[in-house]
C-alpha positions as CSV (number, residue, x, y, z in Angstrom):
1,M,43.9,-34.8,0.0
2,N,44.7,-35.7,3.6
3,A,42.0,-33.0,4.6
4,S,39.6,-34.4,2.2
5,R,39.7,-38.0,3.7
6,T,39.8,-36.4,7.3
7,A,36.4,-34.7,6.4
8,R,35.2,-37.7,4.9
9,E,36.1,-39.8,7.9
10,R,34.2,-37.4,10.4
11,A,31.3,-37.1,8.2
12,R,31.4,-41.2,8.5
13,A,31.6,-41.2,11.9
14,E,28.8,-38.8,13.1
15,L,26.0,-41.0,10.6
16,T,27.7,-44.0,12.3
17,R,26.2,-42.3,15.7
18,E,23.1,-41.1,14.2
19,I,22.4,-44.5,12.6
20,K,23.3,-45.8,16.5
21,A,21.3,-43.7,18.3
22,E,17.9,-44.3,15.9
23,A,18.8,-48.3,16.3
24,R,18.6,-48.1,20.1
25,R,14.9,-46.0,19.9
26,Q,14.2,-49.0,17.7
27,L,15.5,-51.0,20.7
28,A,13.4,-49.2,23.6
29,A,10.4,-49.2,21.3
30,S,10.2,-52.8,19.9
31,G,13.2,-54.7,21.5
32,A,16.0,-56.5,20.0
33,Q,13.9,-58.3,17.6
34,G,11.9,-55.3,16.2
35,L,14.9,-53.9,15.0
36,S,14.9,-53.2,11.2
37,L,17.7,-51.3,9.0
38,R,14.9,-50.3,6.7
39,A,13.2,-48.9,9.4
40,V,15.9,-47.0,11.1
41,S,17.2,-46.0,7.1
42,R,13.5,-44.6,6.5
43,E,14.0,-42.5,9.9
44,L,17.0,-41.1,8.7
45,G,15.6,-40.4,5.3
46,M,18.1,-42.2,4.1
47,V,18.1,-45.0,1.1
48,S,18.6,-48.4,2.7
49,S,21.2,-49.4,0.2
50,A,23.5,-46.5,1.7
51,L,22.7,-47.4,5.6
52,Y,24.1,-51.1,4.5
53,R,27.2,-49.4,3.3
54,Y,27.8,-48.9,6.9
55,F,25.7,-52.2,8.2
56,P,26.0,-54.6,6.0
57,S,22.9,-56.4,8.0
58,R,21.0,-56.0,11.0
59,D,23.2,-58.4,12.9
60,D,26.1,-56.5,11.8
61,L,24.5,-53.5,13.5
62,L,22.9,-55.5,16.3
63,T,26.8,-56.1,16.9
64,A,27.3,-52.8,17.4
65,L,25.0,-51.5,19.7
66,I,26.2,-54.8,22.0
67,V,29.6,-53.9,22.1
68,D,29.0,-50.4,22.9
69,A,26.2,-51.2,26.0
70,Y,29.1,-53.9,27.2
71,D,32.1,-51.2,26.9
72,A,29.7,-48.5,28.6
73,V,29.5,-51.2,31.2
74,G,33.1,-51.5,31.6
75,E,34.0,-48.4,31.3
76,R,31.6,-47.0,34.4
77,A,32.7,-50.2,36.2
78,E,36.6,-49.0,35.8
79,K,35.8,-45.6,36.6
80,A,33.9,-46.6,40.1
81,D,36.5,-49.1,41.0
82,R,39.4,-46.6,40.2
83,E,37.5,-44.0,42.8
84,A,37.2,-46.1,45.2
85,A,40.7,-47.8,45.2
86,D,41.5,-46.1,48.2
87,G,38.7,-48.3,50.7
88,G,39.9,-51.4,50.2
89,P,38.0,-54.3,48.7
90,R,34.8,-53.6,50.1
91,A,34.4,-50.0,49.3
92,R,35.6,-51.1,45.7
93,W,33.1,-53.9,45.3
94,R,30.1,-52.0,46.7
95,A,31.0,-49.0,44.5
96,V,31.5,-51.3,40.9
97,C,28.1,-53.0,42.0
98,H,26.2,-49.9,42.2
99,A,27.9,-48.5,39.2
100,L,26.3,-51.7,37.4
101,R,23.2,-51.2,38.9
102,D,22.8,-47.3,38.4
103,W,23.8,-47.9,34.9
104,A,21.1,-50.4,34.1
105,I,18.9,-48.2,35.5
106,E,19.5,-45.2,33.0
107,H,20.0,-47.6,29.7
108,P,17.1,-50.6,30.9
109,H,16.9,-51.7,27.3
110,E,20.9,-51.7,26.4
111,Y,21.2,-53.8,29.8
112,A,18.2,-56.2,28.6
113,L,20.4,-56.4,25.2
114,I,23.6,-57.8,26.8
115,Y,22.1,-59.4,30.0
116,G,18.6,-60.1,28.7
117,S,17.1,-63.4,26.9
118,P,19.0,-64.2,23.5
119,V,18.1,-62.6,20.7
120,P,16.4,-65.6,18.1
121,G,18.7,-66.1,15.6
122,Y,21.6,-63.8,16.2
123,A,24.8,-65.4,16.8
124,A,27.2,-63.1,19.1
125,P,30.5,-62.9,16.9
126,E,34.3,-63.4,18.9
127,D,34.3,-59.5,18.5
128,T,31.7,-59.1,21.5
129,I,34.5,-60.5,23.6
130,A,36.4,-58.4,24.7
131,P,34.0,-55.9,25.8
132,A,31.8,-58.4,27.5
133,S,34.8,-59.1,29.8
134,R,35.5,-55.6,31.1
135,F,32.9,-55.7,34.1
136,P,34.1,-59.1,35.4
137,F,37.4,-58.5,34.8
138,V,36.8,-55.7,37.4
139,L,35.7,-57.9,40.4
140,L,38.4,-60.5,39.0
141,G,40.7,-57.8,39.8
142,I,39.1,-56.8,43.4
143,A,39.2,-60.1,43.9
144,Q,43.0,-60.9,43.1
145,D,44.1,-58.0,44.9
146,A,42.1,-59.2,48.0
147,A,43.9,-62.4,47.6
148,T,46.9,-60.9,47.3
149,S,46.5,-58.9,50.4
150,G,45.4,-62.1,52.5
151,L,41.9,-60.2,52.7
152,L,40.2,-62.8,50.4
153,D,38.1,-65.4,52.8
154,T,39.0,-68.5,50.6
155,D,37.2,-71.2,53.4
156,A,34.3,-72.8,51.3
157,P,33.7,-76.2,49.8
158,T,36.2,-77.7,46.8
159,P,34.4,-77.5,43.4
160,G,34.0,-80.9,41.8
161,A,36.5,-81.6,39.3
162,T,34.5,-79.9,36.3
163,L,33.6,-76.8,37.7
164,A,37.2,-76.6,39.5
165,A,38.5,-76.6,35.8
166,Q,36.5,-74.2,34.9
167,L,37.3,-71.8,37.9
168,K,41.0,-72.5,37.2
169,G,41.0,-71.3,33.1
170,I,39.0,-67.9,34.9
171,A,41.8,-67.2,37.7
172,D,44.6,-68.3,34.9
173,V,43.1,-64.8,32.8
174,A,42.4,-62.6,35.5
175,A,42.7,-63.7,38.7
176,P,45.6,-66.3,39.6
177,D,45.6,-65.6,43.1
178,V,42.2,-66.9,43.9
179,P,41.9,-70.7,45.1
180,G,39.0,-72.2,43.3
181,P,36.5,-72.1,46.7
182,A,37.0,-68.6,46.5
183,M,36.2,-68.3,42.9
184,A,33.3,-69.9,43.1
185,K,31.9,-67.7,45.3
186,V,33.3,-64.6,43.2
187,A,31.3,-66.5,40.0
188,T,28.1,-66.7,42.1
189,H,27.9,-63.1,43.5
190,W,28.6,-62.3,39.6
191,A,25.6,-64.1,38.6
192,Q,23.7,-63.0,41.8
193,L,24.2,-59.5,40.9
194,T,23.1,-59.4,37.1
195,G,19.8,-61.1,38.6
196,L,19.2,-58.5,41.3
197,I,19.0,-56.3,38.9
198,S,17.5,-57.6,36.1
199,F,15.1,-58.9,38.7
200,E,14.4,-55.2,39.3
201,L,14.4,-54.1,35.5
202,F,11.8,-56.7,34.7
203,G,9.4,-55.7,37.5
204,Q,10.1,-59.2,39.5
205,F,10.2,-57.3,42.9
206,A,6.6,-55.2,42.1
207,N,4.5,-55.9,44.8
208,T,7.1,-57.2,47.2
209,L,10.6,-55.6,47.4
210,D,10.2,-52.5,45.0
211,P,12.0,-49.8,45.1
212,A,14.6,-52.1,45.5
213,G,17.9,-49.6,46.5
214,D,17.7,-51.1,50.4
215,F,17.9,-54.3,49.1
216,F,20.2,-54.0,46.2
217,A,22.8,-52.2,48.9
218,Y,21.6,-54.8,51.6
219,A,22.7,-58.0,48.9
220,V,25.5,-56.4,48.1
221,E,27.3,-56.2,51.6
222,R,26.4,-59.7,51.9
223,M,28.3,-60.7,49.2
224,S,31.2,-58.8,50.8
225,D,30.8,-60.3,54.0
226,D,30.6,-64.1,52.4
227,L,33.9,-62.9,50.1
228,G,35.7,-61.7,53.9
229,F,35.9,-58.5,52.9
230,P,36.5,-56.4,55.7
231,S,34.1,-53.8,56.9
């Protein structure tokens, strides 16, 4: 009985991987709006009713792809941060930022799925929250360590009441020693980072800053300067 159950579990896991792989191919060809369970089942030679046992709806499959993408980004960032741990906050920030860009260039359609335009009619469930937090938590961890070491510049305008409360909420969860003005800088650079990558991937730098590798590296170093990370 146990051996039979294990074999079924392996078969289910393998078919789940195949379904998601085909869904990613459709994502690249047609975008998230074009993702279709019927088309996935047709390409895999399955009847659609069988596929529904794995993913009851298109949104369930879309959620699985989103969670996988966020986890892949988080894993790449966490690995880059560990490998740069001995270099101080600037080296860590640089490594993590470049890790996100490298992953995005390798997986542009999955990057667009999680950092691009929302999919019409799709509401992300709570299952996506923890995976989506992994990458920003790496950045916040760098800021937190820099703050406790006296290597984070906290000299910035004091945020207004609404923003200060929002920033405190973030700090309470992930970086309790980062004060509001410095947290505002971290949040600003997080948005700047994803914006730079999105501009590159979606052709906004064409005929100006393309290829964008040097510009991205320059911007990352200016972020580190602004945060006060020593060279």
